[in-house]
C-alpha positions as CSV (number, residue, x, y, z in Angstrom):
1,M,-18.4,2.3,-21.4
2,G,-18.9,-1.5,-22.4
3,S,-22.2,-1.3,-23.5
4,F,-21.6,1.8,-26.0
5,T,-19.0,-0.5,-27.4
6,T,-21.4,-3.1,-28.2
7,S,-23.8,-0.9,-29.7
8,C,-21.2,0.7,-32.4
9,W,-20.4,-2.8,-33.7
10,P,-23.3,-2.8,-36.4
11,Q,-22.2,1.0,-37.3
12,V,-18.0,-0.1,-37.4
13,L,-19.1,-2.7,-40.1
14,L,-21.1,-0.4,-42.3
15,H,-18.1,1.8,-42.0
16,M,-15.9,-0.7,-43.2
17,L,-18.1,-1.7,-46.0
18,L,-18.4,1.8,-47.3
19,L,-14.7,1.6,-47.3
20,Q,-14.6,-1.8,-49.4
21,L,-17.3,0.4,-51.7
22,Q,-15.1,3.1,-51.9
23,S,-12.7,1.0,-53.6
24,T,-14.7,-0.4,-56.2
25,K,-14.9,1.7,-59.0
26,V,-18.9,3.4,-59.6
27,Q,-20.5,5.8,-61.2
28,P,-20.6,9.2,-59.6
29,A,-24.0,10.6,-60.1
30,D,-25.6,7.3,-58.8
31,P,-27.7,8.1,-56.1
32,M,-26.5,5.1,-53.8
33,S,-23.4,6.4,-53.4
34,L,-24.3,9.9,-52.9
35,K,-26.3,8.3,-50.0
36,L,-23.6,6.1,-49.0
37,R,-21.0,9.1,-48.8
38,R,-23.5,11.2,-46.5
39,L,-23.7,8.2,-44.1
40,N,-20.3,8.2,-44.1
41,E,-19.9,11.6,-43.2
42,Q,-22.5,10.9,-40.5
43,F,-21.0,8.0,-39.2
44,H,-17.4,10.2,-38.7
45,Q,-19.0,12.8,-37.2
46,F,-20.8,10.5,-34.7
47,K,-17.3,8.5,-34.4
48,A,-15.6,12.1,-33.7
49,S,-18.5,13.0,-30.8
50,A,-18.5,9.6,-29.0
51,Q,-14.6,9.4,-29.3
52,A,-14.9,12.9,-27.3
53,R,-17.5,11.6,-25.2
54,L,-15.1,8.6,-24.2
55,D,-12.2,10.5,-23.0
56,T,-14.4,13.3,-21.2
57,L,-16.0,9.7,-19.1
58,A,-12.2,8.4,-19.5
59,L,-10.6,11.5,-17.8
60,N,-13.9,12.1,-15.0
61,Q,-13.0,8.4,-14.3
62,D,-9.1,9.0,-14.0
63,R,-9.4,11.8,-11.7
64,T,-11.9,10.1,-9.2
65,S,-10.0,6.9,-9.1
66,S,-7.0,9.5,-8.4
67,Q,-8.6,11.1,-5.6
68,G,-9.7,7.9,-4.1
69,Q,-6.3,6.3,-4.8
70,K,-4.1,9.4,-3.3
71,S,-6.5,9.2,0.2
72,R,-5.6,5.3,0.3
73,V,-2.2,5.9,-0.1
74,Q,-2.1,8.6,2.3
75,S,-3.7,6.3,4.6
76,L,-1.4,3.2,4.2
77,N,1.5,5.4,4.1
78,N,0.3,6.8,7.8
79,H,-0.3,3.0,9.1
80,S,3.4,2.4,7.7
81,H,4.5,4.9,9.2
82,H,3.1,3.9,12.5
83,T,4.1,0.4,12.1
84,S,7.7,1.1,11.5
85,R,7.4,3.2,14.8
86,D,6.4,-0.1,16.7
87,L,8.4,-1.9,14.7
88,E,11.5,0.1,15.7
89,Q,10.9,0.1,19.5
90,L,10.5,-4.0,19.6
91,K,13.9,-4.1,17.9
92,R,15.4,-1.9,20.6
93,S,14.1,-3.6,23.4
94,T,15.0,-6.7,21.8
95,A,18.7,-5.8,21.3
96,Q,18.8,-4.9,24.9
97,D,17.2,-7.9,25.7
98,I,19.6,-10.1,23.6
99,D,22.8,-8.1,25.0
100,A,21.5,-8.9,28.7
101,L,20.9,-12.9,27.5
102,R,23.9,-12.5,25.9
103,D,26.1,-11.6,29.0
104,W,24.5,-14.1,31.0
105,S,25.0,-16.8,28.5
106,R,28.6,-15.7,28.7
107,K,28.8,-15.8,32.7
108,L,26.9,-19.3,32.6
109,E,29.5,-21.1,29.8
110,K,32.2,-19.6,31.6
111,R,30.8,-21.2,34.8
112,N,29.7,-24.7,33.1
113,K,33.2,-24.9,31.8
114,R,34.9,-24.6,35.4
115,M,32.3,-27.3,36.3
116,D,33.1,-29.4,33.7
117,A,36.5,-29.2,34.4
118,R,36.5,-29.7,37.8
119,L,33.8,-32.5,37.4
120,A,36.4,-34.0,35.3
121,L,39.4,-33.6,37.5
122,M,37.7,-35.3,40.2
123,E,36.2,-38.2,38.3
124,R,39.4,-38.3,37.3
125,K,41.0,-38.7,40.7
126,L,38.3,-40.7,41.6
127,R,39.1,-43.3,38.9
128,E,42.7,-42.9,40.4
129,K,41.9,-43.6,43.4
130,C,39.8,-47.1,43.0
131,Q,42.6,-48.5,41.2
132,H,44.9,-47.7,43.8
133,T,42.2,-49.3,46.0
134,Q,41.6,-52.1,43.8
135,K,45.7,-52.7,44.0
136,L,45.6,-51.8,47.6
137,M,42.6,-54.9,48.4
138,P,43.7,-57.6,50.9
139,N,44.4,-60.8,49.8
140,P,44.5,-62.9,52.9
141,G,47.3,-65.1,51.7
142,L,49.2,-62.1,51.2
143,D,48.4,-60.1,54.5
144,F,49.3,-63.6,56.2
145,S,52.6,-63.7,54.9
146,N,53.1,-59.8,55.4
147,F,51.7,-60.0,58.9
148,T,54.0,-62.9,59.7
149,L,56.7,-60.7,58.3
150,E,55.8,-58.0,60.1
151,L,56.2,-60.1,63.4
152,Q,59.4,-61.5,62.1
153,S,60.6,-57.5,61.7
154,Q,59.3,-56.7,65.3
155,E,60.9,-59.3,66.8
156,E,64.2,-58.7,65.6
157,R,63.6,-54.8,66.7
158,L,62.7,-56.0,70.0
159,V,66.1,-58.0,69.9
160,V,68.3,-55.1,68.8
161,L,66.6,-53.1,71.4
162,Q,67.0,-56.2,74.3
163,T,70.8,-56.2,73.2
164,Q,71.5,-52.2,73.3
165,Q,69.4,-52.2,76.6
166,D,71.7,-54.6,77.7
167,E,75.1,-52.8,76.9
168,L,73.6,-49.3,78.6
169,L,73.0,-51.4,81.5
170,L,76.7,-52.8,81.5
171,G,77.5,-49.7,80.9
172,L,76.1,-48.0,83.5
173,K,77.1,-50.8,85.8
174,G,80.8,-50.3,84.7
175,L,80.3,-46.5,85.4
176,Q,79.1,-47.1,89.2
177,E,81.8,-49.6,89.7
178,S,84.1,-47.0,88.6
179,M,82.9,-44.3,90.5
180,K,83.0,-46.3,93.7
181,K,86.8,-47.5,93.0
182,Q,87.3,-43.4,92.1
183,A,86.0,-42.5,95.6
184,L,87.6,-45.1,97.6
185,R,90.6,-43.6,95.4
186,V,90.1,-40.3,96.6
187,S,89.1,-41.4,100.5
188,Q,93.0,-42.8,100.3
189,L,94.1,-39.7,98.7
190,E,92.5,-37.3,100.9
191,G,93.9,-39.8,104.1
192,Q,97.3,-39.4,102.9
193,L,97.2,-36.1,102.2
194,S,96.3,-35.2,105.7
195,K,99.2,-37.9,107.1
196,V,101.6,-35.7,104.6
197,L,100.1,-32.4,105.7
198,Q,100.2,-33.2,109.7
199,G,104.1,-34.5,109.4
200,T,104.7,-31.5,107.6
201,G,105.0,-27.5,108.1
202,K,104.9,-24.2,106.9
203,V,107.5,-21.7,105.9
204,D,108.1,-19.1,104.5
205,G,105.3,-17.0,105.6
206,G,102.6,-20.1,105.0
207,G,104.1,-21.3,101.8
208,P,103.5,-25.3,100.6
209,T,106.7,-27.0,101.0
210,S,108.2,-29.5,98.3
211,S,106.0,-32.5,100.0
212,H,102.8,-30.3,99.4
213,I,103.6,-29.9,95.9
214,T,104.4,-33.1,95.6
215,A,101.2,-34.6,97.0
216,Q,99.0,-31.6,94.8
217,K,100.9,-33.3,91.7
218,Y,99.9,-36.8,93.0
219,Y,96.2,-35.4,93.7
220,D,95.9,-33.7,90.4
221,S,97.3,-37.1,88.2
222,Q,94.7,-39.1,90.5
223,R,92.5,-36.9,90.1
224,R,92.8,-37.0,85.7
225,R,93.3,-40.7,85.9
226,M,89.4,-40.5,87.7
227,D,88.4,-38.3,84.8
228,R,90.0,-40.8,81.9
229,G,88.3,-43.7,83.5
230,V,84.8,-42.0,83.4
231,I,85.0,-40.5,79.9
232,R,86.1,-44.6,78.7
233,D,83.1,-45.7,80.5
234,F,80.8,-43.4,79.3
235,L,82.4,-44.0,75.8
236,Q,81.1,-47.2,76.4
237,I,77.5,-46.4,76.1
238,P,75.6,-46.8,72.5
239,V,76.1,-43.3,70.5
240,R,72.0,-43.3,70.5
241,H,71.6,-42.7,74.5
242,K,73.9,-39.7,74.5
243,I,72.7,-36.4,75.2
244,P,73.1,-34.1,71.6
245,D,74.3,-30.7,72.4
246,Q,71.6,-27.8,72.2
247,P,71.2,-26.4,69.1
248,L,72.2,-22.6,68.4
249,P,68.7,-20.5,68.2
250,R,68.7,-19.7,64.4
251,K,68.5,-15.9,63.7
252,D,65.5,-14.0,62.3
253,A,66.8,-13.4,58.5
254,V,66.1,-9.8,56.7
255,I,63.7,-10.6,54.0
256,C,64.4,-7.7,51.7
257,N,63.2,-6.3,48.1
258,V,59.6,-6.3,48.7
259,D,59.1,-2.9,47.4
260,S,56.1,-2.4,49.2
261,M,53.1,-4.2,50.9
262,L,49.4,-4.0,49.9
263,L,46.7,-4.6,53.0
264,F,43.1,-5.6,51.4
265,P,40.7,-5.0,55.2
266,S,37.9,-7.1,53.2
267,A,36.7,-9.6,50.5
268,S,34.9,-6.8,48.4
269,A,33.8,-5.8,44.9
270,E,35.3,-2.2,45.2
271,N,38.8,-3.6,46.5
272,Y,41.7,-4.0,44.1
273,V,44.4,-3.1,42.4
274,T,45.3,-1.7,38.7
275,F,48.5,-1.6,36.8
276,S,49.5,1.3,34.6
277,V,51.3,-1.7,31.9
278,G,50.3,-4.8,31.0
279,L,51.8,-8.3,30.0
280,P,53.8,-8.9,27.0
281,N,53.0,-12.3,25.3
282,L,54.0,-14.7,27.7
283,P,55.2,-18.7,26.2
284,E,56.7,-18.7,29.6
285,L,56.5,-17.1,33.3
286,S,57.5,-16.7,36.8
287,L,54.8,-15.1,39.6
288,C,56.4,-14.7,42.9
289,L,55.0,-12.9,46.1
290,W,54.5,-12.8,50.2
291,L,50.9,-13.4,51.2
292,R,49.5,-13.3,54.5
293,V,45.8,-14.6,55.2
294,E,43.8,-14.4,58.0
295,S,40.6,-15.5,56.5
296,A,39.1,-19.1,55.7
297,H,40.4,-19.3,52.1
298,V,42.7,-16.9,50.1
299,G,40.3,-15.7,47.3
300,T,41.3,-14.4,44.4
301,L,45.2,-13.2,44.0
302,L,45.5,-12.3,40.2
303,S,43.5,-11.8,37.2
304,Y,44.5,-11.1,33.6
305,A,41.4,-10.4,31.0
306,T,41.7,-10.1,27.5
307,D,38.9,-9.5,24.5
308,D,38.9,-12.7,23.8
309,N,38.8,-14.5,27.5
310,D,38.8,-13.0,30.6
311,N,40.5,-15.6,32.4
312,Q,43.7,-15.7,30.7
313,L,45.8,-15.7,33.7
314,V,44.5,-16.5,36.9
315,L,45.1,-17.3,41.1
316,Y,41.8,-17.8,42.5
317,G,41.5,-19.2,45.5
318,R,38.2,-21.0,46.4
319,R,36.9,-22.9,49.9
320,S,37.1,-26.5,50.5
321,S,34.5,-28.6,50.7
322,T,35.4,-29.9,54.1
323,L,37.1,-28.7,57.1
324,S,40.7,-29.6,56.8
325,T,43.1,-30.6,59.8
326,P,45.5,-27.8,60.3
327,F,49.1,-28.2,59.4
328,P,51.8,-28.1,62.5
329,L,53.9,-24.9,62.5
330,S,57.2,-24.5,63.1
331,S,59.0,-21.7,65.5
332,H,60.2,-19.4,62.6
333,P,58.4,-16.3,62.3
334,Y,58.0,-16.4,58.3
335,Y,58.2,-20.1,57.7
336,S,56.1,-22.3,58.8
337,Y,55.3,-25.0,56.2
338,S,54.6,-28.8,56.1
339,P,53.4,-30.6,53.3
340,P,50.0,-31.4,52.7
341,S,49.5,-35.1,52.6
342,G,46.2,-36.9,51.5
343,F,43.2,-34.9,53.0
344,S,40.8,-32.0,51.6
345,S,42.2,-28.7,52.3
346,P,41.8,-24.9,50.4
347,S,43.3,-24.9,47.5
348,L,44.3,-22.4,44.8
349,D,43.5,-22.8,41.2
350,F,46.0,-21.5,38.6
351,V,44.3,-21.0,35.3
352,I,46.1,-20.3,31.8
353,G,43.4,-20.0,29.6
354,D,39.9,-20.9,30.8
355,P,38.9,-23.6,31.6
356,V,42.3,-25.3,31.8
357,Y,43.8,-25.2,35.5
358,R,46.0,-26.7,37.9
359,R,44.9,-27.2,41.4
360,L,47.7,-25.9,44.3
361,P,47.4,-26.6,47.6
362,V,47.3,-23.8,50.2
363,A,46.2,-25.1,53.4
364,S,49.4,-23.8,55.2
365,F,48.9,-21.0,54.4
366,M,45.7,-20.6,56.7
367,D,47.7,-19.1,59.8
368,A,47.6,-15.6,59.7
369,R,51.8,-15.6,58.9
370,W,53.8,-14.5,55.9
371,H,54.2,-17.0,53.3
372,H,56.2,-16.9,50.3
373,L,54.2,-18.4,46.8
374,C,55.6,-19.1,43.6
375,V,54.3,-20.3,40.7
376,V,56.6,-21.2,37.3
377,W,55.0,-22.2,33.6
378,S,56.4,-22.9,30.7
379,S,55.0,-24.2,27.1
380,I,57.8,-26.4,26.5
381,Q,56.0,-29.6,27.3
382,G,53.8,-27.4,29.6
383,R,55.9,-27.7,32.5
384,F,54.4,-25.9,35.7
385,W,55.9,-26.4,39.4
386,H,54.5,-25.0,42.5
387,Y,56.9,-23.1,45.6
388,S,56.0,-22.5,48.4
389,D,58.2,-20.8,51.1
390,R,61.5,-22.1,48.9
391,Y,59.9,-25.8,48.6
392,L,59.0,-27.5,45.3
393,I,55.5,-28.7,46.2
394,S,54.1,-29.8,43.1
395,S,55.1,-30.1,39.2
396,G,53.6,-31.4,36.1
397,S,53.4,-31.4,32.9
398,N,51.0,-31.0,29.5
399,F,49.6,-27.8,31.1
400,R,49.1,-25.8,28.2
401,K,51.5,-27.1,26.0
402,G,53.2,-24.9,23.2
403,W,50.5,-22.0,24.5
404,E,51.5,-19.1,24.7
405,I,49.7,-16.0,27.0
406,P,48.4,-13.1,24.9
407,G,49.7,-9.6,25.7
408,G,47.8,-6.2,26.1
409,G,45.5,-7.2,28.6
410,S,44.4,-5.9,31.8
411,V,45.5,-7.1,35.1
412,V,43.9,-6.9,38.6
413,L,44.9,-7.9,42.2
414,G,42.5,-8.7,44.7
415,Q,39.6,-9.7,42.3
416,E,38.3,-12.3,39.1
417,Q,37.3,-9.9,36.3
418,D,34.5,-11.4,34.1
419,S,35.1,-8.8,31.8
420,V,38.2,-6.6,31.0
421,G,38.4,-3.7,33.9
422,G,35.2,-5.4,36.0
423,G,32.8,-7.9,36.5
424,F,33.7,-8.3,39.9
425,D,31.8,-10.5,42.1
426,P,31.9,-9.7,46.3
427,T,32.3,-13.5,47.0
428,E,35.7,-13.9,44.7
429,G,37.5,-11.0,46.4
430,F,40.8,-11.3,48.4
431,A,41.2,-10.4,52.3
432,G,44.7,-10.0,53.8
433,Q,48.4,-8.6,52.7
434,I,50.6,-9.0,49.7
435,A,53.8,-8.0,49.2
436,G,56.6,-8.4,46.7
437,F,54.6,-9.2,43.8
438,R,56.5,-9.5,41.0
439,V,56.3,-11.6,37.2
440,W,59.0,-12.6,35.4
441,N,58.7,-13.4,31.2
442,R,60.9,-16.7,32.0
443,V,61.5,-19.6,34.2
444,L,63.1,-18.9,37.3
445,S,65.4,-21.9,38.6
446,A,65.2,-23.4,42.3
447,S,68.1,-21.7,43.6
448,E,66.8,-18.2,42.2
449,V,63.2,-19.2,43.7
450,E,65.1,-19.7,46.7
451,G,67.1,-16.4,46.3
452,V,63.7,-14.4,46.0
453,A,61.9,-16.4,49.2
454,N,65.2,-15.2,51.2
455,G,65.4,-11.7,50.1
456,R,68.9,-12.2,48.4
457,G,68.0,-9.9,45.3
458,V,65.8,-9.9,42.4
459,P,66.3,-12.1,39.3
460,R,66.4,-10.3,36.0
461,G,63.5,-10.2,33.6
462,V,60.7,-8.5,35.1
463,V,57.6,-7.2,33.3
464,L,55.7,-6.5,36.0
465,G,55.9,-5.2,39.9
466,M,54.5,-3.5,42.7
467,E,56.5,-0.3,41.0
468,D,54.0,-0.8,38.6
469,I,50.6,-0.6,40.5
470,K,48.7,2.6,38.8
471,E,45.4,2.8,41.2
472,I,44.3,1.7,44.1
473,H,40.7,1.3,44.8
474,G,38.3,0.7,47.5
475,T,40.0,0.7,51.2
476,V,43.2,-0.8,49.7
477,E,46.0,0.5,51.5
478,Q,49.3,0.6,50.3
479,V,52.6,0.8,52.6
480,A,55.8,1.3,51.5
481,C,58.4,-1.0,52.9
482,E,61.6,-2.5,51.4
483,C,62.4,-5.3,53.7
484,L,59.2,-7.6,54.9
485,E,60.0,-7.4,58.7
486,H,59.0,-3.8,58.4
487,C,55.9,-4.0,56.4
488,V,52.7,-3.4,59.1
């Protein structure tokens, strides 16, 4: 079509010339004008035929290009469909991988936060210990003066003990002399009594005479004098050397108001207890329970999780890195407490809003006996108190100051939640027995904690207890027992 257009240029120029000539006035009978008119008519005919030819060629070309274009568009559509399907499959698999990675990342982040907090706590304790050690570093001159003072103090104590020993020996010597005198008096009295009996007879069927009555009275008076002498000599002995009276045996207390007991036979991801109600918003709380543990560590007692944080409130027991010396146990069947004293031992992490927590010593619980545990917290100044068997073991401040535990979450006993109502780990489970579990929405006083531990009643403000249990999972058993002694 390009070559045809080029060959038509002379005719176009001729046509333009004819148009100009038409505008010029010529004689109609001129032969040149007639010839030009014929040429113009021929040019119009040629132009019309050329235009029809061009339209035919353009139409054929459009049809040809349209069919090719359609086939190409169809192939492109098919390719795009396959590509979209592959991209959709890739998107789904990628989304699944991202969700799995997000879960792992969340768990790792939570564990890293715990480890960071624990490392920070260990570093702080190490610094405090180093500072304390530096303060106690030996000073030769000071040690020598302290040693001299200690020697003097020991010498004074020896002198006092020697004086007391001398007093005791003198008292014993006086007691021996008094006993000898009294023995002599008794022998003399017996001689006098025998003479009196030999010099008098019996009257009225063997009844004693008035002389016998006089002798008896004399004997009794001498006996009373002898007893007073012994008592007077005994009073001369220092008080610390007297034998105290034997203490009366204490009767076992009846500890009631525990509602029921939960038995966790083993630490397992299937063994846990859920509740029918959650916790309200708590700016302060008190949590008490009876606990009996036969394993080497406590495990997770309580886990409270919300959508924002799966560790809003946790009592998480962990193993000790080193074996600790067991505490001495008392003879009381329900109290065997002895305060910890400066060595590594099993502990219980009291978590409020992970990763912030406080570590509570629980080594005294590892004796397969019942113990009473109470943890109390207030957002005012971030104060907390830790009671074990009625005794205040530890306390502090600046623990989640101004914080409020949000309500509406999931409460679980015996397992630690990594997500709301799930994400359990067998190694974090609890094995043992729990009784009398309750949560208050206020701070219990020391006397109230003692009353709960002694089974004297339940203070006001309970928001969660054993009566709110919804489901018992796994092999956990619940035993109804109003008093702790009846929980088997």
